[in-house]
C-alpha positions in Angstrom: 81.2 77.8 123.4 80.3 81.4 122.3 80.8 82.2 118.6 81.1 85.6 116.9 80.9 85.9 113.1 81.9 89.0 111.4 80.1 89.4 108.0 81.2 91.6 105.1 78.9 92.3 102.1 81.1 92.8 99.1 80.7 94.0 95.5 83.9 94.1 93.5 86.0 94.6 96.6 89.1 92.6 95.5 91.3 95.7 96.0 90.0 96.9 99.4 89.0 93.5 101.0 92.6 92.5 102.0 93.0 95.7 104.0 89.6 95.3 105.7 90.5 91.7 106.7 93.8 92.7 108.1 92.0 95.1 110.3 89.6 92.5 111.7 90.3 90.6 114.9 90.6 86.9 115.3 90.3 87.1 119.1 87.7 89.2 120.9 87.3 89.3 124.7 84.1 87.6 125.8 83.7 85.1 122.9 85.4 81.8 122.3 85.5 81.7 118.5 85.7 84.5 115.9 85.0 83.6 112.3 84.7 85.7 109.1 82.0 85.5 106.5 82.0 87.3 103.1 78.9 87.8 100.9 80.0 88.2 97.3 77.2 90.1 95.7 77.9 89.1 92.1 81.4 90.5 91.9 83.3 90.3 88.6 86.8 91.0 90.0 87.5 87.8 91.9 86.4 89.0 95.3 85.5 85.5 96.4 88.9 84.2 95.5 90.6 87.0 97.4 88.5 86.2 100.4 89.4 82.6 100.3 93.2 83.4 99.9 93.0 85.6 103.0 91.5 83.0 105.3 87.8 83.9 105.2 86.0 81.0 107.0 82.7 81.2 105.1 81.7 82.6 101.6 78.2 83.2 100.3 78.3 84.0 96.5 75.6 85.3 94.2 75.7 84.7 90.5 74.5 88.2 89.9 74.2 91.4 91.8 71.2 91.4 94.2 71.8 94.6 96.1 73.1 95.5 99.6 69.9 94.6 101.4 69.8 91.1 99.9 73.5 90.6 100.6 73.1 91.7 104.2 70.2 89.3 104.8 72.0 86.4 103.1 74.9 87.0 105.5 72.6 87.1 108.5 71.0 83.8 107.4 74.3 82.2 106.9 75.7 83.4 110.2 72.8 81.9 112.0 73.1 78.6 110.1 76.7 78.5 111.2 75.9 78.8 114.8 76.7 82.5 115.5 75.7 83.7 118.9 76.7 87.2 117.9 76.9 88.8 114.5 78.9 91.9 113.5 78.3 93.6 110.1 81.0 95.8 108.7 81.8 97.3 105.3 84.4 96.0 102.8 85.9 99.4 102.2 87.5 99.3 105.6 85.5 102.4 106.7 85.1 101.1 110.2 87.9 100.3 112.7 88.1 96.6 113.3 89.6 97.2 116.8 86.2 98.6 117.9 84.4 95.3 117.4 85.0 94.4 121.1 83.5 97.7 122.1 80.6 97.2 119.7 79.6 93.8 121.1 80.2 94.7 124.8 76.5 95.7 125.4 75.4 92.4 123.9 77.7 90.4 126.1 76.4 92.2 129.2 72.8 91.5 128.1 72.0 95.2 127.9 71.0 95.2 124.2 69.7 93.1 121.3 71.3 95.4 118.7 74.2 97.8 118.9 74.9 100.5 116.3 78.3 102.1 115.8 78.2 105.9 116.0 80.7 107.4 113.6 80.4 110.9 115.2 79.5 112.4 111.9 80.3 116.0 112.9 83.9 115.1 113.4 84.3 113.4 110.0 86.4 115.8 107.9 85.9 113.9 104.6 82.1 114.4 104.7 80.8 117.6 103.3 78.7 120.0 105.4 75.6 119.3 103.2 75.9 115.6 103.7 76.4 116.1 107.4 73.2 118.2 107.6 71.2 115.7 105.6 72.5 112.8 107.7 71.5 114.6 111.0 68.0 115.4 109.6 67.6 111.8 108.3 68.7 110.3 111.6 66.3 112.6 113.5 63.4 111.5 111.2 64.3 107.8 111.8 64.5 108.3 115.5 61.0 109.9 115.6 59.3 107.1 113.5 61.2 104.3 115.3 61.1 105.7 118.8 64.8 105.0 119.3 67.8 107.1 120.2 70.3 106.0 117.6 72.4 109.1 116.5 73.9 107.5 113.4 71.1 105.6 111.7 73.0 105.0 108.4 76.0 103.4 110.0 76.6 99.9 108.7 78.8 99.0 111.6 76.4 97.1 113.9 76.1 94.0 116.1 73.2 91.6 116.7 72.4 88.8 119.0 71.2 85.6 117.5 67.6 86.3 118.7 67.6 89.7 117.0 69.0 88.2 113.8 66.3 85.5 113.8 63.6 88.2 114.1 64.9 90.4 111.3 63.1 90.6 107.9 64.3 93.1 105.4 62.1 93.7 102.4 63.8 96.8 100.9 65.9 96.3 97.8 68.0 99.4 98.5 69.6 99.2 101.9 69.1 97.6 105.3 70.3 100.4 107.6 67.1 102.5 108.1 64.6 99.6 107.7 66.3 97.4 110.3 66.3 100.2 112.9 62.6 101.2 112.3 61.7 97.5 112.4 63.6 96.9 115.6 62.1 99.9 117.3 58.6 98.9 116.4 59.3 95.4 117.8 60.5 96.9 121.1 64.0 95.5 120.8 66.7 97.0 123.0 68.9 99.1 120.8 72.2 100.6 122.0 74.9 102.7 120.3 78.6 103.2 121.0 81.0 105.7 119.5 83.4 104.0 117.1 86.4 105.2 115.0 86.5 105.4 111.2 89.5 104.8 108.9 90.4 107.1 106.0 88.1 106.7 102.9 89.4 104.2 100.4 86.8 104.8 97.7 83.5 106.7 97.0 80.2 105.2 98.1 78.7 102.6 95.6 75.3 102.6 97.2 74.0 105.6 95.3 75.2 107.8 92.5 73.9 111.2 93.9 72.4 112.7 97.0 69.1 113.1 95.2 68.9 109.3 94.5 69.8 108.5 98.1 67.2 110.9 99.5 64.5 109.4 97.2 65.2 105.8 98.1 65.7 106.6 101.8 62.5 108.6 102.0 60.5 105.9 100.3 61.9 103.3 102.7 61.0 105.3 105.8 57.5 106.0 104.6 56.9 102.4 103.5 58.2 100.8 106.7 56.4 103.2 109.0 53.2 102.7 107.1 53.7 98.9 107.5 53.9 99.1 111.3 51.5 102.1 111.8 49.0 101.8 109.0 46.0 103.1 110.9 47.8 106.1 112.1 49.2 107.0 108.7 46.0 106.6 106.8 44.0 108.3 109.5 46.1 111.4 109.3 45.8 111.5 105.5 42.1 110.7 105.6 41.3 113.3 108.3 43.2 116.0 106.4 41.4 115.3 103.2 38.0 115.0 104.9 38.6 118.1 107.0 39.5 120.1 103.9 36.2 119.1 102.2 34.3 119.9 105.4 35.8 123.4 105.6 34.9 124.0 101.9 31.3 122.8 102.5 31.0 125.2 105.5 32.1 128.0 103.2 29.4 127.0 100.7 26.8 126.8 103.5 27.8 130.3 104.6 27.3 131.8 101.1 24.1 129.8 100.7 22.6 131.2 103.9 23.6 134.8 103.0 21.8 134.4 99.6 24.8 133.9 97.2 25.1 130.2 97.2 24.2 129.6 93.6 27.5 131.1 92.6 29.5 128.6 94.6 28.2 125.2 93.4 31.7 124.3 92.4 32.7 124.5 96.1 29.9 122.1 97.0 31.0 119.6 94.4 34.7 119.8 95.5 33.8 119.5 99.2 31.7 116.4 98.4 34.5 114.8 96.5 37.1 115.5 99.2 34.9 114.2 102.0 34.1 111.0 100.1 37.8 110.5 99.3 38.8 111.2 102.9 36.3 108.7 104.2 37.6 106.1 101.8 41.1 106.7 103.0 40.0 106.1 106.5 38.4 102.8 105.5 41.7 101.8 103.7 43.5 102.5 107.0 41.2 100.1 108.8 41.9 97.4 106.2 45.6 98.1 106.3 45.6 97.8 110.1 43.9 94.3 109.8 46.6 93.3 107.2 49.3 94.6 109.6 48.0 92.3 112.3 48.3 89.3 109.9 51.8 90.5 109.0 52.8 90.4 112.7 51.5 86.8 113.0 53.5 85.8 109.8 56.7 87.4 111.3 56.2 85.4 114.4 55.7 82.2 112.4 58.9 83.0 110.4 60.8 83.4 113.6 59.6 80.1 114.9 60.5 78.3 111.7 64.0 79.8 111.8 64.3 78.5 115.4 63.2 75.0 114.3 65.9 75.1 111.6 68.6 75.6 114.2 67.2 72.8 116.3 67.0 70.3 113.4 70.2 71.3 111.6 73.8 70.8 112.5 75.2 74.0 113.9 78.4 75.2 112.4 78.6 73.0 109.3 79.5 73.1 106.6 82.6 75.4 106.6 81.9 76.9 103.2 78.9 78.5 101.5 77.8 77.7 97.9 80.1 78.8 95.1 79.5 79.0 91.3 79.1 75.7 89.5 78.7 73.0 92.1 78.2 75.9 94.5 79.6 74.2 97.6 83.0 73.2 98.9 81.5 70.5 101.0 80.3 67.3 99.4 76.6 66.9 98.7 74.6 65.2 101.4 74.7 61.4 101.3 73.1 58.5 103.1 76.4 58.1 105.1 75.8 61.5 106.8 72.1 61.1 107.2 71.2 62.8 104.0 70.8 66.1 105.7 71.0 69.2 103.5 73.3 71.7 105.2 70.9 74.4 104.0 67.5 72.9 104.7 65.0 74.1 102.1 62.1 74.9 104.5 59.4 77.6 104.0 61.9 80.2 105.1 64.5 79.7 102.4 61.9 78.7 99.8 60.2 82.0 100.3 63.5 83.7 99.3 64.9 81.5 96.6 67.5 84.0 95.4 69.1 84.0 98.8 71.1 80.8 98.2 72.7 80.2 94.9 73.1 76.5 94.5 
């Protein structure tokens, strides 16, 4: 039986969530079961209660706000624990058309992709200003270059994953998952596809950032950090060679003046060139160390993937039907000897390494 779970990260979305849920399908061609999962990221307006009243199958609730990236990964973990073969992520503000979910997962069902990104066709979005459109195109181009992918709309949150792709995902950013997940998937040689999807009229302003400057700062830092994590030797080599080369040019300048008889007046150039060449050489050495650390990180990611796979084998797929809520934190009763004493969320190294992922 093939299962699709549609996950929705939420922060104070009691007003917009009902409209979003009404737009989501309960039947999708190619899958046998469609379930909904809401991640309540520390809402204070009763979002979880609204989700429950509108028939949401699974709820993950944080006691305090963790951020979009943490909410996204908590949803991915919960979907996998509940036996999802395919996972669709959408926004709670009903930005994305729920009718396009069948189109979004079609490449996954055909076995053509591991991840599918919904392309909003930014140029045709009337509510987006020309400046934002330009910045979005530039940012998407940068992400395509560093990730070696062809995704036109890298900031789209409307995306679908196979279970294997979800198991291999590790988001470390506290800001957003959109850019990091694409760069990560590209560096891991996953098959990424994109399909054009429709958007609904805007219901509220974005809550991810308060200004374009803030978004650019966080997005730029994310791109640099993730690219440096996967290509450390290349990044540090470029920096080191530029610094070393600058020092070398300055030293050649000093040598020229020295040979022409006026070198005593350019001792400052000699000192500066020596400092730059030493710093450049040290940066190159840092690149070598970072590359060795990067190799260890790849091994750890593979171990994490294998542990997650073992969790699926040892746990009961698809139970319980509800995630932890405040207080007792779970709708289902605690494990007892009668049911084998199995914790529905096994506390292995994976979950223990991210203790804030599950509020119990």
